[in-house]
N, C-alpha and C positions, 0 to 999 in steps of 0.2 A: 616508409612502408605505407601501402594503401590501406584504407579503412576496411574492416572486416564486413561491415554492412554499409549500404548506401544511405545517404541522407534521406532519401525518399522512404526507405524502410527503417527509419530510426525506431529502435525498440523502446517504447515508452515504459518507464518504470511503473509497475502496479496497474497497468491497463486491465480493466475487468473483462470477464467473459459475459457477454449479453446475448441471450438466446432469442429466438423468434417469439417464444411465449411471453417474455417481458415486453417486447415491442407491441404485440397484439393487445396485451393488457393495458398498456399506456394508451394505445389508440382507442380502446373501449372507453377509458376515462374521458378522453377528449371528445368522443362522439356523444357520450351521455352528458357531457358538460359538468360532471361532478369532479372538480379539480382539487378542491380544498379537502379538509378533513371530512371523511365520510365512511362509507361501508367497507372500502378496501383497507383503510387504516384499521378498522375494527377487526377485519379478517386477519390482517398481518399480526396484530396483537394476540389474537386467539392462537394462531399457528405458532408464534414465538413462545408463548407460555407453555404450550404443549411440548415443544422442542426442549425447553429447559426444565420441564416437569415442575413448574412453580405456579401458584394460583393467580398471580397478578403481573401484568406486563403493560406498560404505558409507552406508546410510541411518541417520540419528540423529533425535533428537527436537527439534532446533533447530539453527540456524546457530551459535548460541553454543556449543553442544556440539561442533559441527564444528570451530570455531576452537580451542577448548580442547584437543580430542583431537589436532588437527594440531600444535599447539605441543608437546604432550607427546611425540608420536611423533617430532618433530624434535629431541628431547632438549634442549629449551629450558626453563630453570628458574632457580632462584635465582642471582643474580650476572650473569645475561644481560640484554641490552637488545634490544628489538624496536622498529624504526622504523615509525611509522604516521602516520595523519592525525588532525588535531584536528576534522575535520568528518565525523563518523560517529556511529552509535548507540553508546551506552555499552557494549554487549556486546562490541564490538571491543576496547576497552580492558580491560574486566573479564576477558576470556578470558586476556589477557596477564598480568594480575595474579594470576589463579587458578593460572596455570602457575608462578607464583613469580618471573616475570621483571619487568623494569621497562620500561614503554612510554616511548618517546622520540618526541615530536611534531615533525613537519615541516609547515610551513604549506602551504596549498593554492594552486593556480593560480586566480586570481580569475575566469578565463573558464570553465575546465572544472570547477571545484570539486573536482578530484582532487589527490592528493598531488603537489606540485611536484617533479619528479625532479631539477631543477637545484639544489635545496636539500638533497638527501639526503646527499651525500658529506661535507659539513661536520659532520654529526651522527654520522657513523660513528666508533666508538671500538674499542679492543681488546675491549670487552665486547659489541659488537654481534654478534648471531647471526642476525638475520632482518630482512627487510623485509615488512611486511604492508600491501599496497596495497588500497584499497577502490574498487571501480568504481562511483563515486557516481552515483545516479539511473539507472544502466544505461549510463553513458558509460565505455568502457574507458580505463584509465590508459595512459600512454605506456610500454608494457612493454619496448620495446627498451632504453631508457635504464635502467630498473630492473634488467633482467636483466644488462646490462653491468656495473653496479655490483655486483650479487650475485656475478657471476663473478670480478670483480676482487678482492673482499674475502672470497670463499668464504662467502657468506651464503645462508641458506635464503630461499625466497620462498613466502609463504602468501597466496593471493588470497582476499579477502573479496568473494564474488560474490553477496551477498544480493540485490542489485538487478539482477543481470546474467546471468540464465539464458540469454538468447538472444544476448548481446553477443559480438562478434568483433573482434579486432584484427589487421589485415592477413590476413584470411581464416582466422584461427585462433581457436577458441572460448576465451572467457575462462574461467579455471579450469584450463586445460591448459598454461599457461606455466611455472608454478612447481612446487614440490614437492607442494603441495596446493591444491585449489580448494574453497571452502566456500560452500554454497548454502542459501538459506532458502525454506521453503514456508509461512511465516506467512500468516495470512488476508488480508493486504493485498498480498501479492507477486504476481508475474506468473502463476505457477501455485501452487496452494495445497494443503496437506493439513490446514489448520487450525493446527496446530503441526507443525514438522518441519524437517529439514535433510538435507544430503547432503555427503559428502566424496568428492572424486575425486583419483586419483593414478596416476602411472605405475609406482610402486614396489610390487612384490608383497609384500615383507616388511613394509613400513610399513602397507600395507592390511590385512594379516593382524593386525598388532598393534593397529591402530585398532579392528578388528572385535571383538577380544577386550576391549580397554579399554572399549568402549561397552556391554558387557553384563557388568558385575561382575568383569571379568578372567577369565571362564570361557573354556575352550577354544572355538575357532571353531565357529559354527553350533550352539551349545549349545541353541538353541530346538528343534532337531530331536529332543531327548530325549522330547518329547511327541507326536511325529508317528506316523503309521501304520507307520513303519519299525521301530518297537519302541523300548523305552527304551534310551537310550545314556548311559553314564556320562560326566560332564564333569570336568575338572580346573581348579581356579583357579590360573592361572599368573602373574597380576599383581593388584595392588590396583586394580580398575577402577571404573567408574561406572555409573549407571543412565541411560544416554543412548540406549537403543534406541528405534526407531520401532515403532509398533503397526500391525497389519494394517488396522485401521479407518482409520488415516491413509493408508496406502499405497493402500487401495481408492479413495480420492479422487484421489491423485496419479497413479495409472495412467492414468486417463481425462483428467485435466488435461493431462498430458504429451502425449497424443495431439493436443490442441488448441493446443499451444504456438505454432505458426506462425499459426494462425487468430487467436488472441488478439493476437499481435504485430502483425499487419496491421491489426487493429481499433484498437489503441492508436496506431499510426503515423498512421492516418487522423485520429484525434482530435487528435493532436499538431499535424498540419498545419492542421487547422481552427482550432485555438487560435492558432497563429502568425499566420495570416492575419487573424483577428478582432481580435487585440490589437496588430497591427503599428504602429498610430498612437497608442497609449496611452503615458502617462508612467510606464511600468514597464519593468524590465529582463527581457527574455525569454531563454530558453536560447540559448547560443552555438551557431552552426551546427556541424555535424559534418564533420570532414575525410573525404574519400572513402575513406580506408583503414580506417575503423572502421564497424562495424554496431552501433548503439546498441540497448539493450533497451527503450527508452521506458518506463522504470519510473515515474519521477516527472516531471511537468511543473512545474518550479519557476519562479516569478517573484520578482523582488526589488522590494520596496516601499520606495523611498527617500522619506522624508517631505518632503524638500526639493523633490522633483519632483512627488510625488503629493498633497501637502497632507494626508496621512494616514499614520500609522505602521502598521507591520505588524500589531501586536496589535489595533488598532482596525479594521483591514481584516478580520482574522479574525473579529472580533465582528460586523462588518457582514454578512459572508457568512453567518454563523450565523443572524442575524436574518432572512435570506432563506431559511433552512432548507436551506443548502448546506454540507456538511462540507468541511473542508480540513485540511491537515497542516503541521507545521513540521519540516523535515529539514535540518539540526538546529541547535539552539543548539550552539555550539562546545563541545567537551569542557571546556576550561578555565573555562567559565562556571559549572560545577557545583561546589558547595561541597566535596564529598568529594574531588575531585581537586585543588582548591586547597589543601586541608588536607594531603593525603597527599604531593603532589609540589611544592607551591609554585607551581603554574602560574598564569599571569595571561593573561586573554584578549588583552590588548594585545600580548603577545609573538607572537601569531599573527594579525596584523591582517586578513588576507584571510578567514580562517575566522570571525573575530569579526564582521566586517561582514556576511558572507553569513548567518551564524547569526541576526543581529538583524533582517535584512530579508527572509529567505526565506519563501516560502509555496508549498505544493504544492496544485495544483488537482486535482479528480477526473480520473482517467485509466483507469478500469477498463474492461475489455472488455465489461462488463455494461451500460455506459451506452447509453441510447437517444438518438435524435436530439433528443428533447425535453429530456433531461437535459443534453446538451451545449449546447443553445441557452439553457437556464436559467442555466448557469454563465457563459456569455458575457454574457448580459443582466445578470446580477448584478454581474460585474466592471465592466462599462461604467456601470451605474447608480451604483455606489458612487463611482467616480471622477468622474462627472458631478456628483454631489451635493457633491463636494469642490471644485467649480468648477475642474476641471482642463481 
């Protein structure tokens, strides 16, 4: 059978919507020659903290950097343990390792794909210093239970909100529950800066320290030494990192953030179209959302169980690709990877829900950039592949 789309019109998974406003803002940065950290980063931080209704926001060059800096600011290091999920991108785990601490995994709930709060307490030890929940695919974690445990055991809470910029739990924005909220503006995220991240917090002194750590450990707002205010001496007060965001990145983010609700409504519409179109197919669709959460609609994940669909996940991925439709895998569970097996002795079977999800999951295109034709092509491709498997 011929491909649903031509190679020339390959549907790139997660391709972002970029408007003329972003383009002109980037051109302005190029023409003014202010490319590094500067006034546009400061404006993006101001806009983001207003969006999240929180007093402090620090822009960095990735969510990985945001997680790492948050762990350091929380004084988490060698000898400490951080509880998190096995169903996440490796950056979540690597940030804990880079801070010198040990990640401790708790299996996910098989319906929500999020950290199962009922399994956390049995993993808490005297070494446990924090819980790091990941709001997977934009579905908020059960924060009441997590915060209750954090209070009981005096633990820090660092939220990985890479998928969850618009998400809310009981009318409160994700990222504002714990000590820190960490966001991603990677090119496939709900709003993008190409590469980039943000840390939000309620704590003024921790925000100040993170800002210093993010730029070599130099005194706060050291970038202003090159502004029209005149040269200002800076002092290195800590051994910091090169984690700062550039104005070119913020130039994109400023205008992306203005469209965050427009993008959200578009993805919600696509989500609902997919649910309706796939309702009678032998695949597992995302679990319904309870009325007390607002999802971010970041990933539309389906599970391909070979016993039901007569095709395994990887062959399904390849079949979509032959129809020139991109897709994603979010994610193979962390214990599947050889590095973590060797370092921690982790086995996928010890986290059965994450293992099963990781081996069956597939993410379909959900970008706000999708046209009606793109959406219809995705639906037709999924149905065609399953039909050819005599489902």
